[in-house]
DOKOLVO-156125 format. One record per residue: x, y, z of N, C-alpha, C in turn. Coordinates in steps of 0.02 Angstrom, whole numbers, padded with zeros to 5 digits, always signed. Example, Ala and Ser with C-alpha at 12.3 -4.5 7.8 and 13.67 -1.06 7.14 Angstrom:
<pts>
+00660-00284+00390+00615-00225+00390+00660-00165+00390
+00642-00112+00354+00684-00053+00357+00645+00002+00394
</pts>
This chain:
<pts>
+00321+00907-01484+00337+00956-01520+00299+01017-01468
+00363+01071-01490+00342+01139-01422+00293+01163-01439
+00275+01204-01438+00224+01257-01448+00242+01293-01457
+00243+01358-01519+00259+01413-01508+00192+01463-01474
+00217+01510-01417+00172+01529-01398+00186+01605-01431
+00142+01610-01492+00164+01694-01537+00099+01700-01529
+00098+01795-01538+00038+01824-01512+00063+01884-01553
+00091+01894-01618+00111+01923-01639+00054+01952-01709
-00006+01939-01715-00041+01936-01761-00028+02003-01795
-00051+02058-01774-00037+02146-01805+00030+02122-01840
+00039+02181-01881+00091+02192-01903+00136+02258-01880
+00197+02251-01898+00236+02307-01883+00221+02382-01880
+00200+02407-01942+00173+02459-01963+00115+02431-02011
+00081+02454-01990+00020+02420-01999-00015+02479-02062
-00050+02429-02101-00097+02488-02172-00131+02532-02151
-00157+02530-02091-00191+02592-02051-00166+02638-02041
-00079+02630-02030-00055+02692-02033-00021+02709-02101
-00032+02665-02146-00014+02693-02229-00080+02720-02244
-00111+02683-02247-00182+02722-02274-00194+02791-02241
-00180+02809-02170-00180+02869-02135-00143+02913-02172
-00071+02900-02194-00046+02929-02224-00075+02941-02313
-00079+02903-02336-00087+02908-02406-00162+02902-02430
-00217+02875-02386-00266+02859-02425-00316+02887-02449
-00305+02944-02427-00348+02992-02473-00328+03002-02542
-00264+02968-02543-00273+02958-02620-00284+02900-02676
-00304+02848-02633-00327+02807-02667-00423+02805-02682
-00437+02792-02723-00504+02776-02731-00560+02707-02715
-00615+02722-02720-00664+02686-02698-00682+02633-02756
-00656+02593-02765-00695+02541-02836-00745+02510-02822
-00801+02517-02781-00853+02477-02769-00906+02472-02843
-00908+02513-02893-00948+02524-02921-00914+02506-03006
-00849+02518-03000-00819+02514-03063-00829+02456-03132
-00828+02483-03179-00807+02416-03236-00751+02388-03235
-00729+02337-03284-00648+02340-03273-00630+02379-03300
-00622+02425-03344-00592+02481-03393-00594+02545-03331
-00646+02538-03279-00646+02591-03223-00575+02580-03191
-00611+02506-03163-00549+02490-03131-00483+02491-03137
-00468+02495-03199-00398+02505-03255-00366+02569-03231
-00421+02603-03265-00382+02681-03248-00404+02722-03180
-00438+02700-03155-00474+02751-03089-00461+02709-03017
-00418+02662-03020-00410+02613-02958-00325+02591-02965
-00327+02555-03013-00271+02498-03023-00195+02556-03022
-00206+02602-03079-00159+02649-03099-00135+02704-03041
-00198+02726-03027-00177+02781-02956-00148+02746-02892
-00170+02667-02896-00149+02648-02821-00065+02640-02836
-00043+02607-02894+00019+02593-02907+00057+02645-02914
+00036+02705-02935+00082+02769-02943+00091+02795-02864
+00033+02806-02838+00040+02834-02763+00086+02793-02732
+00064+02718-02742+00082+02680-02698+00158+02676-02691
+00203+02681-02754+00271+02683-02755+00300+02730-02743
+00262+02819-02768+00294+02866-02745+00294+02884-02669
+00235+02854-02627+00245+02847-02562+00302+02820-02548
+00336+02785-02556+00391+02743-02543+00455+02738-02577
+00455+02778-02625+00528+02778-02686+00572+02823-02637
+00578+02864-02587+00632+02881-02555+00662+02830-02504
+00631+02792-02478+00636+02738-02446+00675+02691-02479
+00655+02677-02523+00672+02631-02577+00737+02653-02601
+00748+02719-02617+00804+02770-02625+00868+02751-02584
+00841+02795-02514+00875+02773-02461+00924+02733-02441
+00889+02678-02464+00915+02611-02433+00955+02568-02488
+00949+02590-02542+01003+02567-02601+01042+02616-02576
+01051+02689-02574+01106+02732-02551+01175+02694-02498
+01118+02676-02442+01172+02642-02397+01194+02585-02398
+01176+02531-02468+01202+02484-02499+01271+02518-02523
+01267+02556-02570+01301+02563-02597+01359+02608-02575
+01344+02634-02487+01399+02659-02461+01443+02588-02443
+01418+02544-02418+01449+02477-02393+01482+02473-02460
+01485+02452-02533+01507+02441-02563+01567+02481-02585
+01573+02554-02535+01634+02567-02546+01696+02568-02471
+01739+02513-02489+01763+02476-02444+01811+02520-02417
+01825+02580-02434+01894+02627-02411+01866+02668-02372
+01794+02674-02352+01768+02721-02302+01777+02708-02238
+01814+02738-02182+01800+02701-02121+01727+02669-02084
+01731+02637-02037+01681+02601-02016+01597+02655-02008
+01634+02717-01954+01577+02741-01933+01552+02770-01973
+01585+02784-02061+01529+02823-02109+01458+02788-02108
+01477+02721-02109+01430+02673-02132+01367+02679-02062
+01373+02694-02021+01348+02695-01963+01312+02780-01951
+01360+02814-01960+01327+02890-01981+01269+02901-02047
+01285+02856-02085+01239+02860-02140+01185+02823-02147
+01186+02755-02093+01135+02724-02081+01074+02751-02041
+01091+02797-01985+01064+02832-01937+01024+02894-01992
+01086+02927-02014+01057+03005-02040+01001+02993-02093
+01023+02919-02137+00960+02928-02207+00893+02893-02144
+00899+02852-02113+00851+02839-02073+00802+02883-02025
+00826+02953-02028+00795+02988-01995+00759+03035-02040
+00802+03040-02103+00766+03075-02150+00710+03042-02187
+00704+02997-02184+00635+02951-02217+00606+02947-02139
+00613+02961-02087+00560+02978-02035+00535+03022-02056
+00586+03078-02054+00538+03148-02062+00496+03149-02122
+00514+03121-02184+00483+03124-02238+00405+03086-02226
+00416+03046-02190+00339+03000-02179+00302+03038-02121
+00346+03077-02065+00297+03080-02033+00310+03178-02009
+00344+03201-02042+00371+03265-02009+00396+03277-01945
+00358+03352-01900+00379+03343-01838+00370+03305-01795
+00313+03250-01815+00316+03182-01760+00375+03138-01765
+00423+03143-01783+00459+03099-01767+00511+03139-01708
+00494+03179-01689+00528+03208-01607+00502+03157-01553
+00439+03125-01556+00439+03066-01517+00490+03004-01500
+00505+02991-01590+00542+02921-01598+00592+02944-01578
+00631+03026-01592+00704+03036-01589+00713+03037-01506
+00666+03058-01454+00672+03066-01385+00679+02971-01356
+00630+02947-01398+00632+02862-01350+00690+02854-01391
+00729+02854-01456+00784+02841-01455+00849+02844-01410
+00854+02910-01411+00911+02962-01343+00896+02923-01293
+00838+02927-01264+00831+02902-01173+00834+02830-01172
+00803+02795-01232+00840+02719-01221+00898+02711-01227
+00944+02735-01278+01008+02731-01257+01040+02746-01195
+01021+02801-01163+01028+02828-01085+01016+02758-01051
+00968+02734-01057+00956+02686-00994+00993+02614-01017
+01017+02610-01067+01068+02557-01100+01128+02549-01067
+01172+02631-01079+01215+02645-01028+01216+02632-00957
+01163+02644-00932+01170+02663-00854+01157+02589-00818
+01111+02541-00852+01096+02487-00837+01151+02426-00845
+01198+02463-00912+01236+02418-00928+01299+02421-00869
+01304+02483-00854+01353+02492-00802+01334+02476-00710
+01276+02483-00707+01249+02465-00617+01214+02411-00633
+01171+02407-00663+01131+02329-00659+01137+02290-00725
+01190+02267-00747+01203+02225-00822+01165+02159-00813
+01141+02126-00751+01116+02071-00755+01041+02082-00772
+01024+02125-00736+00949+02139-00747+00929+02201-00800
+00959+02201-00851+00981+02264-00896+00902+02231-00949
+00894+02186-00970+00846+02173-01011+00780+02167-00987
+00783+02169-00924+00684+02161-00902+00699+02244-00867
+00748+02266-00856+00748+02352-00853+00722+02403-00903
+00761+02376-00963+00757+02399-01029+00675+02393-01035
+00671+02331-01034+00578+02309-01037+00525+02358-01019
+00526+02354-00965+00490+02397-00910+00493+02461-00948
+00558+02507-00961+00558+02571-00979+00524+02595-01051
+00519+02538-01094+00499+02551-01155+00417+02550-01154
+00397+02494-01094+00326+02487-01075+00291+02557-01065
+00339+02564-01010+00329+02635-00965+00312+02701-01014
+00370+02710-01055+00378+02764-01088+00312+02768-01174
+00321+02705-01182+00251+02705-01234+00167+02734-01189
+00158+02697-01141+00110+02703-01110+00095+02778-01085
+00148+02820-01067+00161+02868-01014+00130+02937-01087
+00163+02920-01139+00167+02965-01196+00071+02961-01227
+00054+02879-01243+00005+02876-01258-00049+02917-01215
-00038+02903-01144-00104+02925-01110-00103+03011-01109
-00036+03031-01090-00037+03113-01058-00002+03149-01106
+00041+03119-01155+00081+03198-01190+00043+03178-01271
+00058+03133-01306+00039+03133-01374-00039+03144-01404
-00054+03165-01461-00123+03171-01476-00110+03104-01503
-00188+03090-01504-00212+03031-01527-00192+03001-01605
-00217+03047-01661-00198+03031-01697-00138+03020-01741
-00091+03075-01691-00027+03074-01718-00009+03031-01685
+00000+02972-01628+00030+02915-01598+00000+02867-01630
-00050+02865-01657-00084+02782-01685-00038+02800-01773
-00010+02865-01804+00033+02862-01842+00092+02838-01835
+00124+02854-01794+00200+02841-01771+00207+02759-01723
+00142+02747-01702+00154+02689-01653+00181+02626-01687
+00187+02611-01748+00235+02567-01785+00297+02578-01788
+00317+02630-01796+00394+02645-01787+00421+02657-01709
+00371+02651-01665+00400+02658-01599+00400+02588-01568
+00352+02540-01607+00355+02470-01573+00422+02450-01627
+00450+02450-01669+00508+02435-01693+00571+02463-01639
+00559+02512-01634+00613+02547-01590+00612+02501-01520
+00544+02515-01497+00539+02451-01436+00581+02384-01451
+00557+02344-01494+00589+02284-01494+00672+02284-01521
+00710+02337-01532+00762+02336-01551+00802+02363-01489
+00765+02400-01448+00818+02420-01397+00799+02374-01331
+00752+02332-01319+00731+02270-01273+00799+02230-01302
+00790+02210-01361+00823+02154-01402+00898+02163-01388
+00924+02237-01391+01007+02250-01370+01009+02239-01305
+00965+02230-01271+00987+02255-01196+00984+02195-01184
+00928+02129-01199+00951+02060-01180+01017+02040-01208
+01055+02047-01266+01100+02028-01294+01141+02069-01274
+01168+02104-01247+01215+02148-01209+01218+02137-01122
+01184+02100-01097+01186+02084-01027+01210+02055-01016
+01252+02014-01038+01304+01960-01027+01372+01988-00987
+01403+01950-00962+01462+01995-00914+01528+01991-00982
+01504+01943-01032+01571+01949-01064+01529+02001-01136
+01477+02020-01121+01467+02079-01197+01461+02131-01161
+01489+02175-01229+01501+02229-01239+01463+02282-01251
+01426+02341-01220+01377+02389-01245+01412+02433-01310
+01362+02418-01382+01398+02475-01433+01405+02552-01418
+01454+02574-01447+01461+02640-01431+01392+02695-01476
+01389+02756-01468+01346+02792-01485+01334+02787-01567
+01384+02785-01609+01382+02768-01661+01352+02717-01694
+01370+02673-01672+01348+02596-01688+01280+02600-01676
+01262+02601-01602+01183+02608-01565+01138+02639-01602
+01155+02718-01621+01095+02736-01673+01092+02725-01738
+01153+02707-01783+01145+02669-01837+01091+02598-01836
+01120+02578-01762+01047+02518-01756+00972+02522-01763
+00989+02598-01693+00905+02589-01703+00872+02623-01751
+00924+02659-01804+00882+02702-01847+00886+02698-01906
+00900+02625-01900+00936+02592-01970+00864+02594-02029
+00896+02624-02094+00856+02664-02141+00822+02597-02173
+00847+02544-02191+00806+02477-02210+00761+02462-02165
+00749+02455-02115+00715+02432-02062+00663+02499-02016
+00674+02549-02011+00650+02599-01958+00578+02610-01977
+00537+02603-02035+00483+02638-02044+00442+02568-02054
+00448+02521-02110+00412+02457-02100+00423+02402-02080
+00497+02412-02055+00528+02347-02028+00556+02307-02085
+00560+02254-02065+00571+02204-02007+00632+02211-01937
+00596+02204-01899+00640+02195-01836+00702+02159-01863
+00750+02174-01860+00827+02154-01839+00845+02144-01774
+00923+02100-01769+00940+02095-01708+01019+02156-01721
+01059+02159-01691+01095+02195-01690+01135+02166-01724
+01172+02098-01715+01217+02057-01743+01199+02058-01827
+01147+02059-01843+01122+02049-01912+01168+02120-01947
+01130+02184-01905+01177+02254-01923+01223+02251-01946
+01267+02231-01886+01336+02234-01901+01350+02190-01962
+01327+02123-01968+01346+02081-02014+01350+02123-02096
+01309+02156-02086+01270+02184-02161+01321+02257-02180
+01372+02252-02135+01436+02299-02152+01478+02260-02192
+01474+02223-02212+01521+02167-02259+01487+02182-02334
+01416+02200-02356+01391+02220-02387+01360+02155-02434
+01327+02171-02490+01309+02127-02503+01314+02130-02587
+01347+02052-02596+01366+02080-02693+01311+02065-02740
+01305+02106-02784+01248+02128-02809+01269+02051-02860
+01205+02008-02867+01207+01964-02900+01127+01947-02928
+01111+01902-02979+01045+01878-03012+00990+01863-02951
+01020+01829-02894+00983+01807-02840+00960+01865-02805
+00992+01900-02788+00994+01989-02746+00919+02017-02789
+00951+02019-02838+00909+02060-02900+00829+02028-02898
+00812+01962-02912+00771+01926-02901+00740+01943-02843
+00771+01919-02798+00742+01935-02734+00694+02003-02734
+00736+02067-02740+00682+02128-02746+00631+02121-02777
+00646+02113-02859+00589+02106-02903+00517+02077-02876
+00545+02003-02846+00493+01963-02840+00432+02006-02770
+00497+02010-02726+00451+02074-02661+00431+02108-02695
+00435+02156-02733+00417+02215-02768+00341+02205-02799
+00352+02166-02845+00275+02142-02855+00207+02104-02819
+00241+02059-02771+00198+02044-02741+00173+02099-02678
+00229+02156-02656+00198+02196-02627+00158+02253-02651
+00150+02271-02707+00119+02310-02766+00073+02262-02771
+00082+02208-02790+00021+02167-02823-00041+02171-02771
-00018+02138-02691-00076+02161-02635-00085+02217-02625
-00056+02264-02626-00085+02331-02620-00144+02340-02676
-00161+02324-02731-00201+02327-02777-00255+02265-02735
-00243+02214-02732-00287+02171-02691-00319+02224-02640
-00297+02241-02587-00306+02279-02555-00360+02343-02539
-00348+02378-02607-00377+02434-02617-00408+02423-02661
-00426+02381-02723-00467+02372-02786-00487+02330-02784
-00439+02252-02781-00486+02193-02809-00538+02196-02760
-00526+02197-02683-00580+02157-02652-00639+02184-02670
-00645+02226-02641-00724+02284-02673-00718+02282-02724
-00713+02266-02769-00710+02259-02846-00754+02170-02855
-00717+02136-02829-00745+02054-02834-00791+02022-02799
-00762+02057-02727-00836+02047-02684-00870+02120-02660
-00923+02114-02692-00978+02163-02672-01023+02152-02604
-01050+02179-02591-01100+02186-02529-01134+02150-02541
-01144+02088-02513-01200+02042-02552-01252+02027-02496
-01258+02084-02453-01299+02055-02383-01287+01993-02343
-01252+01939-02348-01225+01890-02334-01165+01903-02280
-01166+01933-02214-01130+01958-02174-01080+01919-02190
-01043+01843-02200-00981+01813-02202-00946+01833-02256
-00983+01837-02304-00948+01868-02368-00926+01931-02349
-00963+01966-02337-00921+02044-02313-00874+02031-02276
-00887+01999-02207-00826+01968-02172-00759+01948-02197
-00785+01923-02234-00696+01884-02263-00679+01937-02328
-00713+01978-02349-00705+02036-02396-00656+02072-02354
-00686+02123-02300-00639+02159-02244-00578+02114-02206
-00595+02066-02191-00536+02031-02184-00469+02032-02238
-00499+01995-02281-00460+01982-02334-00407+02052-02360
-00450+02096-02360-00428+02180-02369-00354+02177-02334
-00393+02169-02266-00333+02197-02205-00285+02144-02220
-00278+02083-02218-00225+02053-02227-00182+02048-02270
-00204+02086-02344-00200+02087-02402-00137+02150-02380
-00163+02204-02365-00114+02261-02331-00089+02236-02293
-00084+02207-02260-00013+02177-02218+00045+02158-02260
+00022+02105-02314+00058+02079-02348+00105+02143-02392
+00073+02183-02422+00095+02233-02433+00175+02268-02410
+00126+02284-02323+00211+02304-02281+00239+02253-02297
+00237+02197-02266+00275+02146-02262+00318+02128-02334
+00306+02143-02375+00351+02126-02429+00388+02170-02449
+00363+02244-02435+00414+02301-02451+00468+02294-02398
+00435+02293-02334+00486+02285-02278+00547+02235-02304
+00533+02193-02334+00589+02135-02362+00623+02163-02434
+00589+02219-02455+00617+02252-02526+00709+02303-02470
+00659+02324-02437+00699+02396-02398+00744+02364-02357
+00741+02306-02334+00798+02270-02283+00856+02242-02349
+00821+02204-02403+00860+02189-02445+00906+02231-02485
+00879+02282-02496+00923+02347-02523+00974+02377-02465
+00952+02383-02423+00997+02397-02375+01070+02382-02360
+01066+02306-02363+01112+02260-02367+01109+02200-02302
+01046+02214-02267+01022+02171-02196+01011+02100-02241
+00984+02091-02294+00964+02029-02320+00912+01974-02285
+00860+02024-02271+00802+01986-02227+00796+01944-02266
+00753+01892-02209+00736+01822-02236+00653+01850-02238
+00612+01768-02255+00560+01810-02270+00510+01847-02208
+00471+01893-02211+00438+01923-02175+00363+01900-02161
+00339+01872-02196+00274+01847-02221+00268+01796-02258
+00213+01763-02264+00205+01708-02312+00113+01719-02340
+00097+01741-02391+00034+01753-02394+00001+01675-02419
+00033+01628-02438-00003+01570-02466-00011+01520-02399
+00037+01523-02332+00043+01504-02286-00031+01531-02240
-00046+01587-02248-00097+01605-02193-00167+01615-02258
-00160+01618-02313-00226+01602-02346-00250+01540-02365
-00198+01510-02362-00216+01430-02364-00194+01408-02307
-00206+01413-02254-00172+01388-02172-00192+01323-02161
-00130+01275-02131-00136+01216-02111-00174+01232-02047
-00160+01279-01990-00187+01270-01927-00187+01348-01913
-00208+01380-01848-00178+01457-01809-00127+01470-01809
-00109+01412-01772-00036+01417-01743+00028+01451-01822
+00025+01387-01861+00056+01416-01930+00039+01475-01943
-00028+01518-01939-00033+01571-01968-00005+01620-01939
+00004+01608-01867+00038+01693-01817+00111+01671-01824
+00127+01597-01850+00194+01619-01849+00232+01642-01933
+00183+01639-01986+00204+01661-02048+00159+01728-02060
+00122+01743-01996+00110+01822-02019+00160+01881-02002
+00200+01872-01941+00272+01908-01929+00320+01864-01916
+00368+01839-01964+00414+01797-01933+00469+01814-01886
+00484+01896-01900+00533+01943-01860+00493+01940-01812
+00448+01950-01809+00412+01950-01726+00410+01886-01682
+00375+01853-01727+00389+01786-01688+00437+01778-01671
+00495+01771-01707+00568+01765-01668+00583+01794-01600
+00557+01863-01602+00587+01907-01550+00518+01886-01487
+00466+01890-01499+00429+01871-01445+00443+01806-01406
+00470+01741-01456+00493+01671-01423+00540+01694-01391
+00600+01732-01427+00674+01734-01376+00664+01762-01338
+00646+01840-01342+00654+01859-01289+00592+01895-01227
+00556+01846-01211+00492+01848-01188+00472+01792-01160
+00449+01751-01217+00431+01669-01189+00482+01640-01156
+00534+01618-01191+00569+01593-01164+00624+01618-01088
+00632+01705-01100+00640+01704-01043+00609+01707-00978
+00544+01709-00983+00506+01714-00930+00465+01640-00930
+00499+01580-00977+00460+01495-00954+00481+01489-00879
+00554+01500-00858+00581+01473-00795+00511+01473-00742
+00475+01540-00750+00405+01544-00719+00346+01493-00718
+00362+01468-00766+00300+01425-00794+00269+01442-00849
+00240+01377-00878+00222+01404-00958+00170+01446-00964
+00113+01435-00905+00061+01479-00897+00071+01566-00890
+00104+01571-00839+00144+01646-00836+00183+01660-00895
+00219+01627-00910+00248+01637-00999+00223+01663-01033
+00153+01630-01049+00088+01636-01096+00074+01699-01068
+00058+01714-01016+00016+01798-01002+00081+01842-01018
+00136+01830-00993+00207+01884-01016+00203+01901-01086
+00176+01842-01134+00198+01863-01199+00140+01887-01232
+00090+01868-01209+00023+01901-01220+00022+01984-01221
+00022+01998-01136+00043+02058-01124+00110+02105-01145
+00151+02080-01170+00214+02115-01206+00181+02128-01278
+00156+02089-01307+00149+02105-01378+00079+02135-01371
+00025+02156-01316-00017+02216-01314+00018+02272-01331
+00061+02265-01252+00068+02319-01245+00137+02371-01304
+00147+02335-01343+00208+02351-01381+00158+02364-01454
+00093+02355-01450+00058+02398-01515+00011+02441-01477
+00013+02450-01412-00017+02528-01393-00093+02510-01349
-00102+02551-01311-00164+02526-01290-00215+02532-01311
-00244+02474-01350-00301+02494-01383-00354+02426-01379
-00389+02428-01358-00430+02382-01343-00449+02319-01404
-00457+02351-01467-00472+02290-01522-00409+02250-01548
-00345+02282-01552-00302+02234-01552-00280+02175-01481
-00297+02225-01420-00286+02178-01360-00347+02129-01362
-00404+02119-01395-00457+02079-01384-00440+02020-01461
-00390+02039-01502-00389+02002-01562-00332+01962-01533
-00281+02000-01489-00214+01953-01481-00242+01890-01421
-00284+01915-01377-00299+01887-01317-00342+01833-01336
-00389+01819-01408-00440+01796-01443-00394+01725-01477
-00324+01757-01502-00296+01699-01548-00225+01670-01505
-00233+01704-01456-00183+01656-01395-00231+01583-01365
-00296+01613-01356-00334+01565-01338-00347+01524-01386
-00365+01537-01461-00386+01490-01510-00331+01459-01526
-00260+01472-01526-00200+01435-01573-00176+01373-01493
-00194+01404-01427-00175+01355-01391-00233+01294-01397
-00301+01312-01396-00346+01255-01392-00339+01207-01449
-00320+01256-01513-00321+01202-01568-00261+01153-01553
-00187+01184-01528-00124+01149-01522-00138+01082-01450
-00180+01103-01416-00191+01035-01378-00230+00978-01403
-00274+01021-01437-00353+00972-01470-00327+00931-01518
-00257+00958-01578-00238+00920-01619-00181+00861-01584
-00155+00869-01548-00099+00854-01524-00133+00774-01495
-00198+00803-01452-00227+00736-01432-00252+00692-01487
-00273+00718-01523-00326+00698-01586-00263+00638-01616
-00197+00690-01632-00150+00646-01666-00117+00596-01637
-00127+00587-01553-00104+00538-01507-00170+00485-01508
-00226+00498-01520-00280+00441-01526-00290+00402-01589
-00278+00437-01639-00274+00405-01698-00218+00390-01734
-00163+00436-01695-00067+00398-01715-00089+00429-01804
-00094+00479-01816-00088+00513-01882-00067+00574-01890
-00036+00631-01921-00002+00668-01944-00061+00714-01945
-00085+00749-01874-00140+00801-01889-00126+00863-01831
-00049+00856-01810-00038+00905-01785-00048+00993-01804
-00049+01016-01758-00036+01111-01782+00002+01099-01827
+00083+01097-01820+00125+01100-01844+00130+01057-01890
+00185+01060-01953+00184+00992-01985+00234+00953-01961
+00232+00876-01966+00265+00843-01933+00330+00817-01979
+00372+00825-01942+00448+00799-01981+00435+00734-02003
+00471+00742-02061+00473+00678-02115+00509+00630-02088
+00529+00607-02030+00530+00523-01991+00513+00540-01939
+00443+00569-01937+00402+00553-01863+00364+00469-01880
+00347+00466-01815+00328+00385-01807+00236+00363-01814
+00208+00416-01841+00157+00420-01843+00120+00362-01908
+00080+00328-01880+00054+00256-01942+00012+00294-01980
-00012+00343-01998-00053+00356-02031-00038+00450-02045
+00012+00449-02109+00057+00506-02130+00021+00553-02176
+00037+00622-02188+00021+00654-02220-00021+00644-02268
+00000+00625-02316-00025+00579-02381-00076+00527-02368
-00089+00519-02328-00155+00474-02321-00214+00520-02323
-00270+00483-02353-00329+00517-02387-00365+00542-02300
-00356+00515-02252-00395+00531-02213-00365+00595-02162
-00315+00593-02168-00261+00639-02131-00276+00697-02199
-00287+00676-02253-00291+00764-02279-00357+00789-02277
-00396+00757-02283-00467+00780-02271-00462+00815-02180
-00434+00791-02116-00432+00826-02043-00413+00871-02077
-00350+00890-02118-00298+00942-02105-00346+00981-02148
-00367+00971-02212-00401+01007-02216-00462+01056-02201
-00501+01008-02149-00546+01033-02130-00536+01067-02063
-00466+01078-02028-00443+01118-01972-00419+01189-02023
-00390+01188-02081-00377+01224-02129-00428+01258-02127
-00490+01258-02166-00545+01286-02171-00580+01316-02105
-00563+01282-02041-00590+01313-01977-00542+01380-01958
-00493+01368-01971-00450+01423-01963-00459+01476-02007
-00478+01466-02067-00516+01525-02115-00573+01569-02090
-00616+01544-02065-00662+01556-02026-00647+01600-01957
-00595+01564-01924-00573+01623-01875-00548+01678-01885
-00494+01684-01931-00467+01724-01978-00517+01788-02010
-00579+01776-02031-00621+01816-02071-00655+01859-02011
-00677+01799-01942-00702+01835-01902-00665+01894-01862
-00606+01864-01851-00559+01924-01832-00524+01994-01837
-00549+01972-01925-00504+02032-01955-00577+02063-01987
-00635+02055-01964-00673+02098-01986-00692+02150-01962
-00633+02190-01919-00663+02245-01870-00623+02292-01879
-00550+02268-01926-00503+02306-01979-00511+02340-02053
-00591+02361-02059-00616+02369-02116-00597+02452-02121
-00597+02474-02158-00595+02562-02184-00635+02600-02207
-00699+02571-02188-00776+02610-02184-00790+02652-02120
-00761+02613-02063-00775+02635-02008-00763+02722-01990
-00720+02738-02032-00689+02815-02004-00643+02814-01963
-00622+02750-01916-00580+02754-01846-00523+02745-01878
-00486+02747-01915-00430+02707-01923-00391+02757-01908
-00405+02830-01917-00356+02886-01890-00341+02876-01810
-00393+02851-01767-00364+02847-01705-00349+02783-01673
-00382+02722-01730-00367+02670-01673-00451+02651-01674
-00465+02585-01691-00524+02550-01671-00544+02539-01602
-00607+02563-01574-00616+02574-01516-00650+02500-01478
-00673+02497-01419-00718+02454-01392-00761+02449-01415
-00807+02481-01437-00896+02467-01462-00877+02459-01540
-00840+02474-01575-00835+02456-01633-00836+02369-01651
-00763+02365-01598-00735+02296-01598-00790+02240-01583
-00837+02258-01513-00899+02207-01510-00948+02216-01554
-00971+02284-01575-01013+02279-01632-01000+02247-01700
-00935+02247-01721-00929+02183-01771-00920+02115-01745
-00915+02111-01693-00920+02016-01670-00987+02007-01657
-01014+02057-01634-01090+02056-01620-01147+02023-01667
-01125+02061-01715-01158+02046-01793-01134+01984-01831
-01080+01947-01783-01076+01875-01812-01066+01843-01765
-01122+01868-01723-01155+01821-01666-01101+01783-01619
-01042+01820-01604-00993+01778-01576-00972+01741-01593
-00986+01687-01651-00990+01624-01676-00907+01589-01674
-00848+01623-01681-00784+01615-01687-00780+01584-01627
-00796+01631-01541-00780+01615-01495-00812+01544-01474
-00874+01556-01475-00936+01494-01461-00901+01437-01507
-00863+01430-01565-00815+01370-01589-00773+01344-01573
-00730+01400-01535-00666+01401-01491-00693+01359-01435
-00740+01379-01399-00765+01366-01336-00792+01278-01343
-00827+01258-01399-00851+01206-01425-00783+01163-01427
-00743+01182-01457-00667+01144-01468-00626+01137-01400
-00635+01170-01355-00626+01162-01288-00651+01096-01256
-00718+01120-01256-00749+01050-01223-00725+01001-01255
-00745+00996-01311-00714+00916-01350-00654+00905-01328
-00606+00934-01330-00536+00917-01306-00549+00886-01244
-00584+00903-01189-00589+00869-01135-00640+00797-01126
-00659+00778-01181-00732+00733-01180-00675+00682-01223
-00644+00694-01270-00615+00637-01315-00563+00613-01286
</pts>
């Protein structure tokens, strides 16, 4: 079974970005009664949460209505997609969209230039351009707080430019004209929260969506899940898991709050994508993450579109250089896309080692015991003597699942909203301090597992 070298732990548009925009509207429910929780936290959170994304939802639906008007020429769809997307960007970020627009315009010019001059190297050249642009802006031009607010959108734009460069870098592929390209880059249903979509998916959405019960059910389901997890992140975690003085309970609470905020962003991105006609598949799965089989499964389900993007455009592209180089480049790409941030880089690097160690250890144990205890679920026709329903196999998989939950609490503890660092991003001192409070126990456990792997 191939190992998915996925390092996409952080979300496209993080809740830190969202909280920076609207966090002052949400109360702190630490000392609430149930009545207080309902009136002073749940109701305001739901109200302001919906209010903050209402225009984006309406604009996404407006694009779908535009698609239903089949008599309109094709260019109207592309113009509507980009103009509505830019309007929503301005609604979220104001004049800060200057950097996003400049990135899109210059990125398109680089695409045109490489398509005519360096077509076979188009993907690599555009990748370097995107990374250099992001690094230079972050280090020399952009205000740190402002850049932290728009970094999610810049990352999504980078992923679209790079994927478009690789997809049109073949001799028989034509570069799209300016209207379809900008319609794709600033697509209203994916420009704020994501998810990343391919250019072919964007073009396929021109056919429109037939309004049906499954379509409506998908939207309602994702809306309920999204705002439900918003209340979990903002209200329920602090209300149910008070500070007990036991550091691991506090760590799990902070990590759960962060993960729940990611689920809010993921499910609302499914809503906007579906409303705009893209018909996005699952972006994330809270169940697979909160009750994990393995960390490998967690990083896959954390952000499915980004997992596919990294695997397709980074790992597979670099694999001829060797698996080790491909892993390093995948880590580097994911880290750079998320910005020059020690905290994110530390989490990504840790996850890279954790998932690799877990993969090789469980593969070796599965061979030794001839049992279905691989990091990924076995296929229905696997030849292991002890299948998943065997009692000892279940115990082993539950044990590895609990170990994954332990690692998630450790890695997510630094994303707490009480540190006051959300506006600029978390620094190295904050990261090391949080892990030091937990005695770097997760890293020690990973080291033990790696030693055990060699001893088996």
